[in-house]
BALUM-832962 format. One record per residue: residue number from 1; x, y, z of N, C-alpha, C, O in turn; residue in three letters; chain. Coordinates in steps of 0.1 Angstrom, whole numbers, plus 5000, padded with zeros to 4 digits. Each point is the difference from the previous one (the first is absolute). Layout:
<recs>
+-----+-------+--------+------+--------+---------+------+-------+--------+------+-------+--------+------+---------+--------+
| num | neast | nnorth |  nup | caeast | canorth | caup | ceast | cnorth |  cup | oeast | onorth |  oup | residuo | cadena |
+-----+-------+--------+------+--------+---------+------+-------+--------+------+-------+--------+------+---------+--------+
| NUM |     X |      Y |    Z |      X |       Y |    Z |     X |      Y |    Z |     X |      Y |    Z |     ala |      A |
...
+-----+-------+--------+------+--------+---------+------+-------+--------+------+-------+--------+------+---------+--------+
</recs>
This chain:
<recs>
+-----+-------+--------+------+--------+---------+------+-------+--------+------+-------+--------+------+---------+--------+
| num | neast | nnorth |  nup | caeast | canorth | caup | ceast | cnorth |  cup | oeast | onorth |  oup | residuo | cadena |
+-----+-------+--------+------+--------+---------+------+-------+--------+------+-------+--------+------+---------+--------+
|   1 |  5028 |   5075 | 5000 |   4988 |    5002 | 5007 |  4997 |   4988 | 5009 |  5003 |   4989 | 4995 |     met |      A |
|   2 |  4993 |   5013 | 5017 |   4997 |    4989 | 5009 |  4985 |   4997 | 5000 |  4992 |   5008 | 4995 |     ser |      A |
|   3 |  5005 |   4980 | 5010 |   4986 |    4996 | 5002 |  4992 |   5010 | 5008 |  4989 |   5004 | 4998 |     tyr |      A |
|   4 |  5017 |   5001 | 5013 |   4994 |    5010 | 5009 |  4997 |   5013 | 4993 |  4990 |   5006 | 5002 |     gly |      A |
|   5 |  5020 |   4998 | 4989 |   4998 |    5013 | 4993 |  4988 |   4998 | 4990 |  4992 |   5010 | 4999 |     gln |      A |
|   6 |  5007 |   4979 | 4995 |   4988 |    4998 | 4991 |  4987 |   5000 | 5008 |  4990 |   5005 | 4995 |     leu |      A |
|   7 |  5011 |   4988 | 5016 |   4988 |    5000 | 5009 |  4996 |   5014 | 5004 |  4988 |   5003 | 5000 |     ala |      A |
|   8 |  5021 |   5005 | 5004 |   4997 |    5014 | 5004 |  4994 |   5008 | 4988 |  4991 |   5008 | 5002 |     ala |      A |
|   9 |  5015 |   4990 | 4986 |   4995 |    5007 | 4988 |  4985 |   4996 | 4998 |  4992 |   5008 | 4996 |     ile |      A |
|  10 |  5005 |   4979 | 5006 |   4987 |    4995 | 4998 |  4990 |   5004 | 5012 |  4988 |   4998 | 4999 |     ala |      A |
|  11 |  5018 |   5008 | 5011 |   4991 |    5005 | 5011 |  4999 |   4991 | 5012 |  4992 |   5003 | 5009 |     gly |      A |
|  12 |  5016 |   4987 | 4992 |   5000 |    4991 | 5011 |  5014 |   4996 | 5004 |  5005 |   4990 | 4996 |     ser |      A |
|  13 |  5001 |   5019 | 5012 |   5014 |    4999 | 5004 |  5004 |   4986 | 5006 |  5011 |   4996 | 4999 |     ile |      A |
|  14 |  4979 |   4998 | 5007 |   5003 |    4987 | 5007 |  4997 |   4988 | 4992 |  5000 |   4988 | 5005 |     arg |      A |
|  15 |  4998 |   5013 | 4982 |   4997 |    4989 | 4991 |  5011 |   4995 | 4991 |  4998 |   4996 | 4989 |     ala |      A |
|  16 |  5015 |   5005 | 5016 |   5011 |    4996 | 4992 |  4999 |   4986 | 4996 |  5004 |   4996 | 4989 |     ala |      A |
|  17 |  4992 |   4995 | 5020 |   4999 |    4986 | 4996 |  4989 |   4997 | 4990 |  5002 |   4992 | 4991 |     arg |      A |
|  18 |  4987 |   5016 | 5009 |   4990 |    4999 | 4990 |  5005 |   5004 | 4987 |  4997 |   4993 | 4990 |     thr |      A |
|  19 |  5011 |   5017 | 5009 |   5006 |    5005 | 4988 |  5009 |   4988 | 4994 |  4999 |   4998 | 4988 |     val |      A |
|  20 |  5009 |   4996 | 5021 |   5008 |    4989 | 4995 |  4992 |   4988 | 4994 |  5004 |   4995 | 4990 |     gly |      A |
|  21 |  4985 |   5002 | 5017 |   4991 |    4989 | 4995 |  4994 |   5004 | 4986 |  4999 |   4992 | 4991 |     gln |      A |
|  22 |  4996 |   5020 | 5008 |   4994 |    5005 | 4988 |  5010 |   4999 | 4988 |  4997 |   4995 | 4989 |     ile |      A |
|  23 |  5015 |   5010 | 5014 |   5011 |    4999 | 4989 |  5003 |   4986 | 4997 |  5003 |   4997 | 4988 |     leu |      A |
|  24 |  4998 |   4994 | 5022 |   5004 |    4986 | 4998 |  4989 |   4993 | 4991 |  5004 |   4992 | 4991 |     his |      A |
|  25 |  4984 |   5011 | 5011 |   4989 |    4992 | 4994 |  4995 |   5007 | 4987 |  4991 |   4995 | 4993 |     his |      A |
|  26 |  5013 |   5017 | 5004 |   4995 |    5008 | 4989 |  5005 |   4994 | 4987 |  5012 |   4997 | 4998 |     asn |      A |
|  27 |  4979 |   5000 | 4993 |   5003 |    4995 | 4986 |  4993 |   5008 | 4990 |  5003 |   4999 | 4988 |     thr |      A |
|  28 |  4988 |   5009 | 5016 |   4991 |    5008 | 4990 |  5007 |   5013 | 4995 |  4998 |   5003 | 4988 |     ala |      A |
|  29 |  5009 |   5004 | 5020 |   5005 |    5013 | 4997 |  5016 |   4999 | 5001 |  5005 |   4996 | 5011 |     val |      A |
|  30 |  5002 |   5008 | 4979 |   5015 |    5000 | 5001 |  5005 |   5011 | 5010 |  4999 |   5011 | 4997 |     pro |      A |
|  31 |  5005 |   4984 | 5014 |   5005 |    5009 | 5011 |  5015 |   4997 | 5001 |  5004 |   4989 | 5001 |     val |      A |
|  32 |  5005 |   5021 | 5001 |   5014 |    4998 | 5002 |  5003 |   4995 | 5014 |  5007 |   5007 | 5007 |     pro |      A |
|  33 |  4987 |   4982 | 4997 |   5002 |    4994 | 5013 |  5014 |   4998 | 5005 |  5003 |   5000 | 5011 |     trp |      A |
|  34 |  5006 |   4998 | 4979 |   5014 |    4997 | 5003 |  5007 |   5012 | 5006 |  5011 |   4999 | 5006 |     gln |      A |
|  35 |  4983 |   5012 | 4993 |   5006 |    5012 | 5006 |  4996 |   5003 | 5014 |  5004 |   5011 | 5006 |     arg |      A |
|  36 |  4987 |   4981 | 5000 |   4995 |    5002 | 5013 |  5008 |   4991 | 5010 |  5001 |   4988 | 4998 |     val |      A |
|  37 |  5005 |   5019 | 5012 |   5008 |    4992 | 5010 |  4994 |   5003 | 5014 |  4992 |   5009 | 5002 |     val |      A |
|  38 |  5013 |   4984 | 5008 |   4996 |    5003 | 5014 |  5006 |   5013 | 5005 |  5008 |   5006 | 4993 |     asn |      A |
|  39 |  4989 |   4997 | 5019 |   5005 |    5013 | 5007 |  5015 |   5000 | 5001 |  5006 |   5011 | 5002 |     ala |      A |
|  40 |  5000 |   4977 | 4998 |   5015 |    5000 | 5001 |  5007 |   4999 | 4987 |  5012 |   4997 | 4999 |     arg |      A |
|  41 |  4980 |   5006 | 4990 |   5006 |    5000 | 4986 |  5004 |   4986 | 4997 |  5011 |   4998 | 4993 |     ala |      A |
|  42 |  4982 |   4992 | 5011 |   5004 |    4986 | 4997 |  4988 |   4993 | 4994 |  4988 |   5004 | 5003 |     ala |      A |
|  43 |  5014 |   4985 | 4989 |   4989 |    4992 | 4995 |  4995 |   4992 | 5011 |  5007 |   4993 | 5007 |     ile |      A |
|  44 |  4979 |   5007 | 4995 |   4994 |    4994 | 5011 |  4992 |   4988 | 4997 |  4994 |   4994 | 5009 |     ser |      A |
|  45 |  5005 |   5002 | 4978 |   4991 |    4989 | 4996 |  5006 |   4987 | 5004 |  5013 |   4998 | 5000 |     thr |      A |
|  46 |  4979 |   4992 | 5003 |   5005 |    4986 | 5003 |  4998 |   4992 | 4988 |  5004 |   4988 | 5000 |     thr |      A |
|  47 |  4989 |   5017 | 4990 |   4998 |    4993 | 4987 |  5013 |   4999 | 4992 |  5004 |   5011 | 4995 |     cys |      A |
|  48 |  5002 |   4978 | 5004 |   5013 |    4999 | 4993 |  5000 |   5005 | 4986 |  5010 |   5006 | 4996 |     gln |      A |
|  49 |  4980 |   4991 | 4997 |   4999 |    5005 | 4986 |  5000 |   5015 | 4999 |  5007 |   5006 | 4992 |     glu |      A |
|  50 |  4985 |   5000 | 5016 |   4999 |    5015 | 5000 |  5012 |   5006 | 5006 |  5005 |   5010 | 4995 |     his |      A |
|  51 |  5001 |   4984 | 5015 |   5013 |    5005 | 5005 |  5010 |   5001 | 4990 |  5007 |   5011 | 4999 |     ser |      A |
|  52 |  4995 |   4979 | 4993 |   5010 |    5000 | 4989 |  4997 |   5010 | 4990 |  5009 |   5008 | 4996 |     phe |      A |
|  53 |  4978 |   4992 | 5000 |   4996 |    5010 | 4990 |  5002 |   5014 | 5005 |  5004 |   5009 | 4992 |     glu |      A |
|  54 |  4993 |   4994 | 5021 |   5001 |    5013 | 5005 |  5015 |   5004 | 5000 |  5003 |   5011 | 4997 |     met |      A |
|  55 |  5006 |   4980 | 5008 |   5014 |    5003 | 5000 |  5005 |   5004 | 4986 |  5007 |   5009 | 4998 |     gln |      A |
|  56 |  4989 |   4983 | 4992 |   5004 |    5002 | 4986 |  4995 |   5014 | 4995 |  5008 |   5007 | 4994 |     lys |      A |
|  57 |  4980 |   4996 | 5008 |   4994 |    5013 | 4996 |  5007 |   5012 | 5007 |  5003 |   5010 | 4994 |     glu |      A |
|  58 |  4999 |   4988 | 5019 |   5006 |    5011 | 5008 |  5014 |   5002 | 4996 |  5005 |   5012 | 4998 |     leu |      A |
|  59 |  5003 |   4978 | 5000 |   5014 |    5001 | 4996 |  5001 |   5006 | 4986 |  5009 |   5008 | 4998 |     lys |      A |
|  60 |  4982 |   4989 | 4993 |   5001 |    5005 | 4987 |  4996 |   5015 | 5000 |  5004 |   5008 | 4991 |     ser |      A |
|  61 |  4989 |   4997 | 5019 |   4997 |    5014 | 5002 |  5011 |   5007 | 5008 |  4999 |   5012 | 5002 |     ala |      A |
|  62 |  5011 |   4981 | 5003 |   5011 |    5006 | 5007 |  4999 |   5000 | 5015 |  5008 |   5005 | 5007 |     gly |      A |
|  63 |  4981 |   4988 | 4998 |   4998 |    5000 | 5015 |  5006 |   4987 | 5005 |  4999 |   4989 | 4994 |     phe |      A |
|  64 |  5007 |   5012 | 5018 |   5006 |    4988 | 5006 |  4993 |   4997 | 5013 |  5002 |   5006 | 5010 |     lys |      A |
|  65 |  4989 |   4984 | 4989 |   4992 |    4997 | 5013 |  5009 |   4994 | 5010 |  5011 |   4994 | 4997 |     pro |      A |
|  66 |  4985 |   5008 | 5016 |   5009 |    4996 | 5011 |  4998 |   4985 | 5003 |  5009 |   4994 | 5007 |     glu |      A |
|  67 |  4981 |   4999 | 4989 |   4998 |    4986 | 5003 |  4998 |   4992 | 4987 |  4998 |   5006 | 4989 |     ser |      A |
|  68 |  5002 |   4981 | 5012 |   4998 |    4992 | 4989 |  4986 |   5000 | 4995 |  4996 |   4994 | 4991 |     asp |      A |
+-----+-------+--------+------+--------+---------+------+-------+--------+------+-------+--------+------+---------+--------+
</recs>
């Protein structure tokens, strides 16, 4: 699922960046953030810690992201 798809489900199709920020800063509710990629099916975070964690989680689920 992409950030844009989540934004559309939430009722604001143009809020993909906001969805990314919410997922990045969320600590209260366990959300499977590692399964969210950008529209090109690539990891789009610049946070090195999360990028590594996302890659690890996606690969363990059988997904091969297109970027590091």
